[in-house]
DSSP file (Angstrom, degrees, kcal/mol; ACC not computed):
  #  RESIDUE AA STRUCTURE BP1 BP2  ACC     N-H-->O    O-->H-N    N-H-->O    O-->H-N    TCO  KAPPA ALPHA  PHI   PSI    X-CA   Y-CA   Z-CA
    1    1 A M     >        0   0    0      0, 0.0     4,-1.8     0, 0.0     5,-0.1   0.000 360.0 360.0 360.0 -43.0   -8.7   21.4  -34.7
    2    2 A I  H  >  +     0   0    0      2,-0.2     4,-2.3     1,-0.2     5,-0.2   0.899 360.0  50.3 -68.4 -40.1   -9.3   23.4  -31.5
    3    3 A T  H  > S+     0   0    0      1,-0.2     4,-2.5     2,-0.2    -1,-0.2   0.888 109.4  51.1 -67.3 -36.3  -11.1   20.5  -29.8
    4    4 A S  H  > S+     0   0    0      2,-0.2     4,-2.3     1,-0.2    -1,-0.2   0.877 110.6  49.2 -68.1 -34.4   -8.3   18.1  -30.7
    5    5 A L  H  X S+     0   0    0     -4,-1.8     4,-2.4     2,-0.2    -2,-0.2   0.889 111.2  49.7 -68.2 -38.1   -5.7   20.6  -29.3
    6    6 A K  H  X S+     0   0    0     -4,-2.3     4,-2.5     2,-0.2    -2,-0.2   0.910 112.5  47.5 -65.4 -40.7   -7.8   20.9  -26.1
    7    7 A K  H  X S+     0   0    0     -4,-2.5     4,-2.4     2,-0.2    -2,-0.2   0.891 111.8  49.9 -67.9 -37.8   -8.0   17.1  -25.8
    8    8 A L  H  X S+     0   0    0     -4,-2.3     4,-2.4     2,-0.2    -2,-0.2   0.902 111.3  49.2 -64.7 -40.6   -4.3   16.8  -26.4
    9    9 A K  H  X S+     0   0    0     -4,-2.4     4,-2.2     2,-0.2    -2,-0.2   0.903 112.0  48.7 -64.7 -41.3   -3.7   19.4  -23.7
   10   10 A Q  H  X S+     0   0    0     -4,-2.5     4,-2.5     2,-0.2    -2,-0.2   0.889 109.9  52.7 -64.9 -38.2   -6.0   17.5  -21.4
   11   11 A Y  H  X S+     0   0    0     -4,-2.4     4,-2.1     2,-0.2    -2,-0.2   0.938 112.0  43.6 -63.7 -47.2   -4.2   14.2  -22.2
   12   12 A Y  H  X S+     0   0    0     -4,-2.4     4,-2.4     1,-0.2    -1,-0.2   0.860 113.1  52.8 -67.5 -34.0   -0.8   15.7  -21.4
   13   13 A L  H  X S+     0   0    0     -4,-2.2     4,-2.6     2,-0.2    -1,-0.2   0.898 108.8  49.6 -66.3 -39.8   -2.1   17.4  -18.3
   14   14 A S  H  X S+     0   0    0     -4,-2.5     4,-2.4     2,-0.2    -2,-0.2   0.880 110.7  49.8 -67.5 -36.6   -3.6   14.0  -17.1
   15   15 A I  H  X S+     0   0    0     -4,-2.1     4,-2.3     2,-0.2     5,-0.2   0.932 112.2  48.1 -65.3 -44.3   -0.3   12.3  -17.7
   16   16 A Y  H  X S+     0   0    0     -4,-2.4     4,-2.5     1,-0.2    -2,-0.2   0.923 113.8  47.1 -60.9 -44.6    1.6   15.0  -15.7
   17   17 A L  H  X S+     0   0    0     -4,-2.6     4,-3.0     1,-0.2     5,-0.2   0.877 110.0  52.9 -67.0 -36.7   -1.0   14.8  -12.9
   18   18 A S  H  X S+     0   0    0     -4,-2.4     4,-2.3     2,-0.2    -1,-0.2   0.917 112.3  44.5 -65.0 -41.8   -0.8   11.0  -12.8
   19   19 A I  H  X S+     0   0    0     -4,-2.3     4,-2.2     2,-0.2     5,-0.2   0.929 115.7  47.6 -66.8 -44.5    3.0   11.1  -12.5
   20   20 A Y  H  X S+     0   0    0     -4,-2.5     4,-2.6    -5,-0.2    -2,-0.2   0.927 114.3  46.3 -62.4 -45.5    2.9   13.9   -9.9
   21   21 A L  H  X S+     0   0    0     -4,-3.0     4,-3.0     1,-0.2     5,-0.3   0.887 111.2  51.6 -67.1 -38.8    0.2   12.1   -7.8
   22   22 A S  H  X S+     0   0    0     -4,-2.3     4,-2.1    -5,-0.2    -1,-0.2   0.915 113.6  44.1 -65.4 -40.7    1.9    8.7   -7.9
   23   23 A I  H  X S+     0   0    0     -4,-2.2     4,-2.2     2,-0.2     5,-0.2   0.935 116.3  46.7 -67.8 -45.3    5.2   10.2   -6.7
   24   24 A Y  H  X S+     0   0    0     -4,-2.6     4,-2.6    -5,-0.2     5,-0.2   0.932 115.0  46.0 -62.5 -45.9    3.5   12.3   -4.0
   25   25 A L  H  X S+     0   0    0     -4,-3.0     4,-2.9     1,-0.2     5,-0.3   0.877 111.2  52.0 -67.6 -36.5    1.4    9.4   -2.8
   26   26 A S  H  X S+     0   0    0     -4,-2.1     4,-2.1    -5,-0.3    -1,-0.2   0.917 113.5  43.7 -66.4 -41.1    4.3    7.0   -2.8
   27   27 A I  H  X S+     0   0    0     -4,-2.2     4,-2.2     2,-0.2     5,-0.2   0.941 116.9  46.3 -67.4 -46.2    6.4    9.3   -0.7
   28   28 A Y  H  X S+     0   0    0     -4,-2.6     4,-2.6    -5,-0.2     5,-0.2   0.926 115.4  45.8 -62.6 -45.3    3.6   10.2    1.7
   29   29 A L  H  X S+     0   0    0     -4,-2.9     4,-2.9    -5,-0.2     5,-0.3   0.866 110.8  52.7 -68.8 -35.6    2.5    6.6    2.1
   30   30 A S  H  X S+     0   0    0     -4,-2.1     4,-2.0    -5,-0.3    -1,-0.2   0.923 113.8  42.8 -66.4 -41.5    6.0    5.3    2.6
   31   31 A I  H  X S+     0   0    0     -4,-2.2     4,-2.1     2,-0.2     5,-0.2   0.946 118.0  45.5 -67.3 -47.4    6.6    7.8    5.4
   32   32 A Y  H  X S+     0   0    0     -4,-2.6     4,-2.7    -5,-0.2     5,-0.2   0.925 115.5  46.1 -63.0 -45.5    3.2    7.3    7.0
   33   33 A L  H  X S+     0   0    0     -4,-2.9     4,-2.9    -5,-0.2     5,-0.3   0.884 111.1  51.8 -67.7 -38.0    3.4    3.5    6.8
   34   34 A S  H  X S+     0   0    0     -4,-2.0     4,-1.8    -5,-0.3    -1,-0.2   0.922 115.2  41.7 -65.8 -41.5    6.9    3.3    8.1
   35   35 A I  H  X S+     0   0    0     -4,-2.1     4,-2.2    -5,-0.2     5,-0.2   0.952 118.9  44.8 -68.6 -48.1    6.1    5.5   11.2
   36   36 A Y  H  X S+     0   0    0     -4,-2.7     4,-2.8    -5,-0.2     5,-0.2   0.930 116.2  45.2 -63.9 -46.6    2.8    3.9   11.8
   37   37 A L  H  X S+     0   0    0     -4,-2.9     4,-2.8    -5,-0.2     5,-0.3   0.879 111.8  51.7 -68.7 -36.4    4.0    0.3   11.4
   38   38 A S  H  X S+     0   0    0     -4,-1.8     4,-1.9    -5,-0.3    -1,-0.2   0.925 115.0  42.2 -66.1 -41.8    7.1    0.8   13.5
   39   39 A I  H  X S+     0   0    0     -4,-2.2     4,-2.3    -5,-0.2     5,-0.2   0.946 118.3  45.5 -67.6 -47.2    5.1    2.2   16.4
   40   40 A Y  H  X S+     0   0    0     -4,-2.8     4,-2.7    -5,-0.2     5,-0.2   0.936 116.0  44.6 -63.7 -47.2    2.3   -0.3   16.1
   41   41 A L  H  X S+     0   0    0     -4,-2.8     4,-2.7    -5,-0.2     5,-0.3   0.871 112.8  51.0 -68.6 -35.6    4.6   -3.3   15.8
   42   42 A S  H  X S+     0   0    0     -4,-1.9     4,-2.0    -5,-0.3    -1,-0.2   0.925 114.5  43.3 -67.6 -41.9    6.9   -2.2   18.5
   43   43 A I  H  X S+     0   0    0     -4,-2.3     4,-2.3    -5,-0.2     5,-0.2   0.944 117.4  46.0 -66.5 -46.7    4.1   -1.7   21.0
   44   44 A Y  H  X S+     0   0    0     -4,-2.7     4,-2.6    -5,-0.2     5,-0.2   0.936 115.9  44.5 -63.1 -47.4    2.3   -4.9   20.0
   45   45 A L  H  X S+     0   0    0     -4,-2.7     4,-2.8    -5,-0.2     5,-0.3   0.875 112.9  51.1 -68.2 -36.0    5.4   -7.1   20.0
   46   46 A S  H  X S+     0   0    0     -4,-2.0     4,-2.2    -5,-0.3    -1,-0.2   0.919 113.5  44.4 -67.7 -40.9    6.7   -5.6   23.3
   47   47 A I  H  X S+     0   0    0     -4,-2.3     4,-2.3    -5,-0.2     5,-0.2   0.939 116.4  46.8 -66.2 -45.5    3.3   -6.2   25.0
   48   48 A Y  H  X S+     0   0    0     -4,-2.6     4,-2.5    -5,-0.2    -2,-0.2   0.934 115.7  44.5 -62.9 -46.4    3.0   -9.7   23.6
   49   49 A L  H  X S+     0   0    0     -4,-2.8     4,-2.9    -5,-0.2     5,-0.3   0.875 112.0  52.0 -69.1 -35.7    6.6  -10.7   24.4
   50   50 A S  H  X S+     0   0    0     -4,-2.2     4,-2.2    -5,-0.3    -1,-0.2   0.917 112.9  44.9 -67.1 -40.5    6.4   -9.2   27.9
   51   51 A I  H  X S+     0   0    0     -4,-2.3     4,-2.2     2,-0.2     5,-0.2   0.940 116.1  46.8 -65.5 -46.0    3.2  -11.2   28.7
   52   52 A Y  H  X S+     0   0    0     -4,-2.5     4,-2.2    -5,-0.2    -2,-0.2   0.928 116.0  43.9 -62.5 -45.4    4.6  -14.3   27.2
   53   53 A L  H  X S+     0   0    0     -4,-2.9     4,-2.2     2,-0.2    -1,-0.2   0.835 111.5  53.3 -73.0 -30.6    7.9  -14.1   29.0
   54   54 A S  H  X S+     0   0    0     -4,-2.2     4,-2.5    -5,-0.3    -1,-0.2   0.891 110.3  48.3 -69.2 -37.0    6.3  -13.1   32.3
   55   55 A L  H  X S+     0   0    0     -4,-2.2     4,-2.1     2,-0.2    -2,-0.2   0.916 113.7  46.1 -66.3 -41.9    4.1  -16.2   32.1
   56   56 A S  H  X S+     0   0    0     -4,-2.2     4,-2.4    -5,-0.2    -2,-0.2   0.861 112.1  52.7 -68.1 -32.9    7.1  -18.4   31.3
   57   57 A L  H  X S+     0   0    0     -4,-2.2     4,-2.3     2,-0.2    -2,-0.2   0.924 110.2  46.4 -66.7 -44.8    9.0  -16.7   34.1
   58   58 A S  H  X S+     0   0    0     -4,-2.5     4,-2.0     1,-0.2    -2,-0.2   0.878 113.6  49.8 -66.2 -35.7    6.3  -17.4   36.7
   59   59 A L  H  X S+     0   0    0     -4,-2.1     4,-1.7     2,-0.2    -1,-0.2   0.906 111.5  48.2 -67.8 -40.8    6.0  -20.9   35.5
   60   60 A S  H  X S+     0   0    0     -4,-2.4     4,-1.1     1,-0.2    -2,-0.2   0.859 111.2  51.1 -68.6 -33.4    9.8  -21.4   35.6
   61   61 A L  H  < S+     0   0    0     -4,-2.3    -1,-0.2     1,-0.2    -2,-0.2   0.887 110.7  47.7 -70.4 -37.6    9.9  -20.0   39.1
   62   62 A S  H  < S+     0   0    0     -4,-2.0    -1,-0.2     1,-0.2    -2,-0.2   0.819 115.5  45.4 -72.7 -28.1    7.1  -22.2   40.4
   63   63 A L  H  < S+     0   0    0     -4,-1.7    -1,-0.2    -5,-0.2    -2,-0.2   0.630  90.8 100.4 -89.8 -13.2    8.8  -25.3   38.9
   64   64 A S     <  -     0   0    0     -4,-1.1     3,-0.0    -5,-0.1    -3,-0.0  -0.416  56.5-157.6 -74.5 150.0   12.3  -24.6   40.1
   65   65 A L  S    S+     0   0    0     -2,-0.1     2,-0.3     1,-0.1    -1,-0.1   0.746  70.6  49.1 -98.3 -28.5   13.5  -26.4   43.1
   66   66 A S  S  > S-     0   0    0      1,-0.1     4,-1.8     0, 0.0     5,-0.1  -0.846  71.3-133.7-118.3 154.4   16.3  -24.1   44.3
   67   67 A L  H  > S+     0   0    0     -2,-0.3     4,-2.3     2,-0.2     5,-0.2   0.870 105.9  52.3 -70.2 -37.6   16.4  -20.4   44.9
   68   68 A S  H  > S+     0   0    0      2,-0.2     4,-2.4     1,-0.2     5,-0.2   0.895 109.2  49.7 -67.5 -39.7   19.7  -19.9   43.1
   69   69 A L  H  > S+     0   0    0      2,-0.2     4,-2.2     1,-0.2    -1,-0.2   0.914 112.0  47.9 -65.3 -41.8   18.5  -21.7   40.0
   70   70 A S  H  X S+     0   0    0     -4,-1.8     4,-2.6     2,-0.2    -2,-0.2   0.879 111.9  50.3 -68.3 -36.0   15.3  -19.6   39.9
   71   71 A L  H  X S+     0   0    0     -4,-2.3     4,-2.5     2,-0.2    -2,-0.2   0.924 112.4  45.8 -67.3 -43.0   17.2  -16.4   40.4
   72   72 A S  H  X S+     0   0    0     -4,-2.4     4,-2.4     1,-0.2    -2,-0.2   0.886 114.1  49.8 -66.4 -36.3   19.7  -17.2   37.6
   73   73 A L  H  X S+     0   0    0     -4,-2.2     4,-2.4    -5,-0.2    -2,-0.2   0.914 111.1  48.4 -68.0 -41.1   16.8  -18.2   35.4
   74   74 A S  H  X S+     0   0    0     -4,-2.6     4,-2.5     2,-0.2    -2,-0.2   0.889 112.0  50.0 -66.5 -37.0   14.9  -15.0   36.2
   75   75 A L  H  X S+     0   0    0     -4,-2.5     4,-2.2     2,-0.2    -2,-0.2   0.918 112.2  46.8 -66.3 -41.5   18.0  -12.9   35.5
   76   76 A S  H  X S+     0   0    0     -4,-2.4     4,-2.4     1,-0.2    -2,-0.2   0.881 113.4  49.3 -67.8 -35.1   18.5  -14.7   32.2
   77   77 A L  H  X S+     0   0    0     -4,-2.4     4,-2.3     2,-0.2    -2,-0.2   0.874 109.5  51.0 -71.7 -35.4   14.9  -14.3   31.3
   78   78 A S  H  X S+     0   0    0     -4,-2.5     4,-2.3     2,-0.2    -2,-0.2   0.899 111.9  47.9 -67.1 -37.3   14.9  -10.6   32.1
   79   79 A L  H  X S+     0   0    0     -4,-2.2     4,-2.5     2,-0.2    -2,-0.2   0.912 112.4  48.5 -65.5 -41.0   18.0  -10.2   29.9
   80   80 A S  H  X S+     0   0    0     -4,-2.4     4,-2.8     1,-0.2    -2,-0.2   0.850 108.9  55.1 -67.7 -30.8   16.3  -12.1   27.2
   81   81 A L  H  X S+     0   0    0     -4,-2.3     4,-2.4     2,-0.2    -2,-0.2   0.936 109.9  44.9 -64.7 -45.8   13.2   -9.9   27.6
   82   82 A S  H  X S+     0   0    0     -4,-2.3     4,-2.1     1,-0.2    -2,-0.2   0.903 115.6  47.7 -65.8 -38.5   15.2   -6.8   27.1
   83   83 A L  H  X S+     0   0    0     -4,-2.5     4,-2.6     1,-0.2    -2,-0.2   0.901 111.8  49.8 -66.4 -39.5   17.0   -8.3   24.1
   84   84 A S  H  X S+     0   0    0     -4,-2.8     4,-2.9     2,-0.2    -2,-0.2   0.861 109.0  52.7 -69.3 -33.1   13.7   -9.5   22.7
   85   85 A L  H  X S+     0   0    0     -4,-2.4     4,-2.2     2,-0.2    -1,-0.2   0.929 112.4  43.9 -66.5 -42.9   12.2   -6.0   23.1
   86   86 A S  H  X S+     0   0    0     -4,-2.1     4,-2.3     2,-0.2    -2,-0.2   0.888 115.0  49.9 -67.8 -36.3   15.1   -4.4   21.3
   87   87 A L  H  X S+     0   0    0     -4,-2.6     4,-2.7     2,-0.2    -2,-0.2   0.907 110.5  49.5 -66.4 -41.0   15.0   -7.2   18.6
   88   88 A S  H  X S+     0   0    0     -4,-2.9     4,-2.6     2,-0.2    -2,-0.2   0.882 110.7  50.6 -66.3 -36.3   11.2   -6.7   18.2
   89   89 A L  H  X S+     0   0    0     -4,-2.2     4,-2.2     2,-0.2    -2,-0.2   0.939 113.8  43.3 -65.9 -45.9   11.7   -3.0   17.8
   90   90 A S  H  X S+     0   0    0     -4,-2.3     4,-2.5     2,-0.2    -2,-0.2   0.883 115.0  50.9 -67.2 -36.6   14.4   -3.4   15.2
   91   91 A L  H  X S+     0   0    0     -4,-2.7     4,-2.6     2,-0.2    -2,-0.2   0.913 110.6  48.3 -65.6 -42.0   12.4   -6.1   13.5
   92   92 A S  H  X S+     0   0    0     -4,-2.6     4,-2.5     2,-0.2    -2,-0.2   0.884 112.0  49.5 -67.1 -37.1    9.3   -3.9   13.4
   93   93 A I  H  X S+     0   0    0     -4,-2.2     4,-2.3     2,-0.2    -2,-0.2   0.938 113.8  45.0 -66.4 -45.6   11.2   -1.0   12.0
   94   94 A S  H  X S+     0   0    0     -4,-2.5     4,-2.4     1,-0.2    -2,-0.2   0.892 114.5  49.5 -66.6 -36.9   12.8   -3.1    9.3
   95   95 A L  H  X S+     0   0    0     -4,-2.6     4,-2.7     2,-0.2    -1,-0.2   0.903 111.3  48.7 -66.9 -40.7    9.5   -4.7    8.4
   96   96 A S  H  X S+     0   0    0     -4,-2.5     4,-2.5     2,-0.2    -2,-0.2   0.885 111.7  49.4 -67.5 -37.1    7.7   -1.4    8.2
   97   97 A I  H  X S+     0   0    0     -4,-2.3     4,-2.4     2,-0.2     5,-0.2   0.931 112.6  47.9 -65.7 -44.2   10.4    0.0    6.0
   98   98 A Y  H  X S+     0   0    0     -4,-2.4     4,-2.6     1,-0.2    -2,-0.2   0.931 114.2  46.2 -61.7 -45.3   10.2   -3.0    3.7
   99   99 A L  H  X S+     0   0    0     -4,-2.7     4,-3.0     1,-0.2     5,-0.3   0.901 112.1  50.3 -65.8 -40.4    6.4   -2.8    3.6
  100  100 A S  H  X S+     0   0    0     -4,-2.5     4,-2.4     2,-0.2    -1,-0.2   0.907 112.6  46.6 -66.4 -39.6    6.4    0.9    2.9
  101  101 A I  H  X S+     0   0    0     -4,-2.4     4,-2.3     2,-0.2     5,-0.2   0.937 114.9  47.3 -65.7 -45.2    8.9    0.6    0.1
  102  102 A Y  H  X S+     0   0    0     -4,-2.6     4,-2.5    -5,-0.2    -2,-0.2   0.931 115.2  45.0 -62.1 -45.7    7.0   -2.4   -1.4
  103  103 A L  H  X S+     0   0    0     -4,-3.0     4,-3.0     1,-0.2     5,-0.2   0.877 111.9  51.8 -68.5 -36.6    3.7   -0.6   -1.2
  104  104 A S  H  X S+     0   0    0     -4,-2.4     4,-2.3    -5,-0.3    -1,-0.2   0.915 112.8  45.2 -66.5 -40.7    5.0    2.7   -2.5
  105  105 A I  H  X S+     0   0    0     -4,-2.3     4,-2.3     2,-0.2     5,-0.2   0.940 115.8  46.9 -65.7 -46.0    6.5    0.9   -5.6
  106  106 A Y  H  X S+     0   0    0     -4,-2.5     4,-2.6    -5,-0.2    -2,-0.2   0.927 115.3  45.4 -62.3 -45.3    3.4   -1.1   -6.1
  107  107 A L  H  X S+     0   0    0     -4,-3.0     4,-3.0     2,-0.2     5,-0.3   0.880 111.7  51.4 -68.2 -37.1    1.1    1.9   -5.7
  108  108 A S  H  X S+     0   0    0     -4,-2.3     4,-2.2    -5,-0.2    -1,-0.2   0.918 113.7  44.3 -66.8 -41.0    3.2    4.2   -7.9
  109  109 A I  H  X S+     0   0    0     -4,-2.3     4,-2.3     2,-0.2     5,-0.2   0.944 116.5  46.5 -65.9 -47.0    3.2    1.6  -10.7
  110  110 A Y  H  X S+     0   0    0     -4,-2.6     4,-2.8    -5,-0.2     5,-0.2   0.929 115.4  45.2 -62.3 -45.8   -0.5    0.9  -10.4
  111  111 A L  H  X S+     0   0    0     -4,-3.0     4,-2.9     2,-0.2     5,-0.2   0.886 112.2  50.9 -68.3 -37.7   -1.5    4.5  -10.3
  112  112 A S  H  X S+     0   0    0     -4,-2.2     4,-1.3    -5,-0.3    -1,-0.2   0.911 114.7  43.6 -67.1 -39.3    0.8    5.5  -13.2
  113  113 A I  H  X S+     0   0    0     -4,-2.3     4,-1.7    -5,-0.2    -2,-0.2   0.948 117.6  45.0 -67.9 -47.7   -0.7    2.7  -15.3
  114  114 A Y  H  X S+     0   0    0     -4,-2.8     4,-2.0    -5,-0.2    -2,-0.2   0.925 115.6  45.7 -63.6 -44.9   -4.2    3.4  -14.3
  115  115 A L  H  < S+     0   0    0     -4,-2.9    -1,-0.2     1,-0.2    -2,-0.2   0.718 112.5  51.3 -75.0 -19.4   -4.0    7.2  -14.6
  116  116 A S  H  X S+     0   0    0     -4,-1.3     4,-0.6    -5,-0.2    -1,-0.2   0.770 112.8  45.5 -84.1 -26.0   -2.3    6.9  -18.0
  117  117 A I  H  X S+     0   0    0     -4,-1.7     4,-2.1     2,-0.1    -2,-0.2   0.828 100.6  69.2 -81.4 -33.8   -4.9    4.5  -19.4
  118  118 A L  H  X S+     0   0    0     -4,-2.0     4,-2.1     1,-0.2     5,-0.2   0.890  98.1  47.5 -56.3 -47.0   -7.9    6.5  -18.1
  119  119 A P  H  > S+     0   0    0      0, 0.0     4,-2.6     0, 0.0    -1,-0.2   0.880 110.1  53.9 -64.8 -34.4   -7.5    9.6  -20.5
  120  120 A I  H  X S+     0   0    0     -4,-0.6     4,-2.5     1,-0.2    -2,-0.2   0.921 109.3  48.3 -63.4 -42.1   -7.1    7.3  -23.5
  121  121 A W  H  X S+     0   0    0     -4,-2.1     4,-2.0     1,-0.2    -1,-0.2   0.905 113.2  46.7 -65.6 -41.0  -10.3    5.6  -22.6
  122  122 A T  H  X S+     0   0    0     -4,-2.1     4,-2.2     2,-0.2    -2,-0.2   0.885 112.6  49.8 -70.1 -36.3  -12.2    8.9  -22.2
  123  123 A I  H  X S+     0   0    0     -4,-2.6     4,-2.5     2,-0.2    -2,-0.2   0.925 111.5  48.5 -66.8 -42.9  -10.8   10.3  -25.4
  124  124 A S  H  X S+     0   0    0     -4,-2.5     4,-2.0     1,-0.2    -2,-0.2   0.876 111.5  50.5 -65.7 -35.2  -11.8    7.1  -27.4
  125  125 A R  H  X S+     0   0    0     -4,-2.0     4,-1.9     2,-0.2    -1,-0.2   0.894 110.5  49.5 -67.0 -39.1  -15.3    7.3  -25.8
  126  126 A D  H  X S+     0   0    0     -4,-2.2     4,-2.3     2,-0.2    -2,-0.2   0.901 110.3  50.1 -65.7 -40.8  -15.5   11.0  -26.8
  127  127 A I  H  X S+     0   0    0     -4,-2.5     4,-2.5     1,-0.2    -1,-0.2   0.899 109.2  52.5 -63.4 -39.9  -14.4   10.2  -30.4
  128  128 A E  H  X S+     0   0    0     -4,-2.0     4,-0.6     1,-0.2    -1,-0.2   0.891 109.9  48.2 -63.5 -39.4  -17.0    7.4  -30.5
  129  129 A I  H >< S+     0   0    0     -4,-1.9     3,-0.5     1,-0.2    -1,-0.2   0.889 112.4  49.1 -68.0 -38.4  -19.8    9.8  -29.5
  130  130 A I  H 3< S+     0   0    0     -4,-2.3    -2,-0.2     1,-0.2    -1,-0.2   0.901 115.2  43.7 -66.6 -40.2  -18.6   12.4  -32.0
  131  131 A L  H >< S+     0   0    0     -4,-2.5     3,-1.3     1,-0.2     4,-0.4   0.481  84.3 100.3 -85.3  -2.0  -18.6    9.8  -34.9
  132  132 A M  G X< S+     0   0    0     -4,-0.6     3,-1.4    -3,-0.5     4,-0.4   0.860  78.4  53.5 -57.2 -40.6  -21.9    8.2  -33.9
  133  133 A P  G 3  S+     0   0    0      0, 0.0     3,-0.4     0, 0.0     4,-0.3   0.780 108.5  52.4 -64.8 -22.0  -24.0   10.0  -36.6
  134  134 A Y  G <> S+     0   0    0     -3,-1.3     4,-2.5     1,-0.2     5,-0.2   0.438  81.5  92.4 -92.5   0.2  -21.5    8.7  -39.3
  135  135 A Y  H <> S+     0   0    0     -3,-1.4     4,-3.0    -4,-0.4    -1,-0.2   0.891  84.6  52.2 -61.3 -38.5  -21.7    5.1  -38.3
  136  136 A E  H  4 S+     0   0    0     -4,-0.4    -1,-0.2    -3,-0.4    -2,-0.1   0.851 111.5  46.8 -68.2 -32.5  -24.4    4.4  -40.8
  137  137 A I  H  4 S+     0   0    0     -4,-0.3    -2,-0.2    -3,-0.2    -1,-0.2   0.908 117.4  42.5 -74.0 -41.5  -22.4    5.9  -43.6
  138  138 A I  H  < S+     0   0    0     -4,-2.5    -2,-0.2     1,-0.3    -3,-0.2   0.955 138.2   4.1 -71.1 -49.9  -19.2    4.1  -42.6
  139  139 A A  S  < S-     0   0    0     -4,-3.0    -1,-0.3    -5,-0.2    -2,-0.2  -0.845  79.8-139.9-139.3  98.3  -20.8    0.7  -42.0
  140  140 A P        -     0   0    0      0, 0.0     2,-0.3     0, 0.0    -4,-0.1  -0.348  27.3-177.9 -62.1 135.1  -24.6    0.5  -42.7
  141  141 A V        -     0   0    0      1,-0.1     5,-0.0    -2,-0.1    -2,-0.0  -0.789  32.8 -79.2-127.6 171.1  -26.4   -1.6  -40.1
  142  142 A S     >  -     0   0    0     -2,-0.3     4,-1.9     1,-0.1     5,-0.2  -0.242  42.7-111.9 -69.3 162.1  -30.0   -2.7  -39.6
  143  143 A G  H  > S+     0   0    0      1,-0.2     4,-1.8     2,-0.2     5,-0.1   0.846 114.6  53.8 -65.8 -35.5  -32.5   -0.2  -38.2
  144  144 A T  H  > S+     0   0    0      1,-0.2     4,-1.5     2,-0.2    -1,-0.2   0.895 109.6  48.2 -68.2 -37.6  -33.0   -2.0  -34.9
  145  145 A H  H  > S+     0   0    0      1,-0.2     4,-1.6     2,-0.2    -1,-0.2   0.884 110.0  52.4 -69.0 -36.2  -29.2   -2.0  -34.2
  146  146 A M  H  X S+     0   0    0     -4,-1.9     4,-2.0     1,-0.2    -1,-0.2   0.853 105.6  54.9 -67.1 -33.7  -29.0    1.7  -35.1
  147  147 A Q  H  < S+     0   0    0     -4,-1.8    -1,-0.2     1,-0.2    -2,-0.2   0.873 106.0  52.1 -66.9 -34.7  -31.9    2.4  -32.6
  148  148 A K  H  < S+     0   0    0     -4,-1.5    -1,-0.2     1,-0.2    -2,-0.2   0.879 108.6  51.3 -66.3 -36.2  -29.8    0.7  -29.9
  149  149 A L  H  <        0   0    0     -4,-1.6    -2,-0.2     1,-0.3    -1,-0.2   0.887 360.0 360.0 -68.4 -37.8  -26.8    3.0  -30.8
  150  150 A K     <        0   0    0     -4,-2.0    -1,-0.3    -5,-0.1    -2,-0.2   0.486 360.0 360.0 -78.3 360.0  -28.9    6.1  -30.5
């Protein structure tokens, strides 16, 4: 009776800890991933777009025939560069928020399921170990199979 109460207490404690850990990890991971992904994606996209647009700008300047056309093109490309940098920053922030929400939901569901199944498996294994001497009484088996069980 006392061991079953202890196991029941352990089972409820494991459920409480699984819920607490899943909530804590989902909040922590969502904050960490949103900050990390927004910084990483903004830096990466700004460097990539600046290199790409500077190469296209130099190519357009070398291919242009008139000075006025090249100046207007460079001004429009510099404006598009600033717009693309702001767009890449907003895109990276929205993408990081989406990924962090998706990962936090997925991890919380996965951890809650996994941590709620784990105590059931350990309790059933403990019950099987406790009942092992009574297996022969409940269902008699051959001697070689019983040796494998022991």
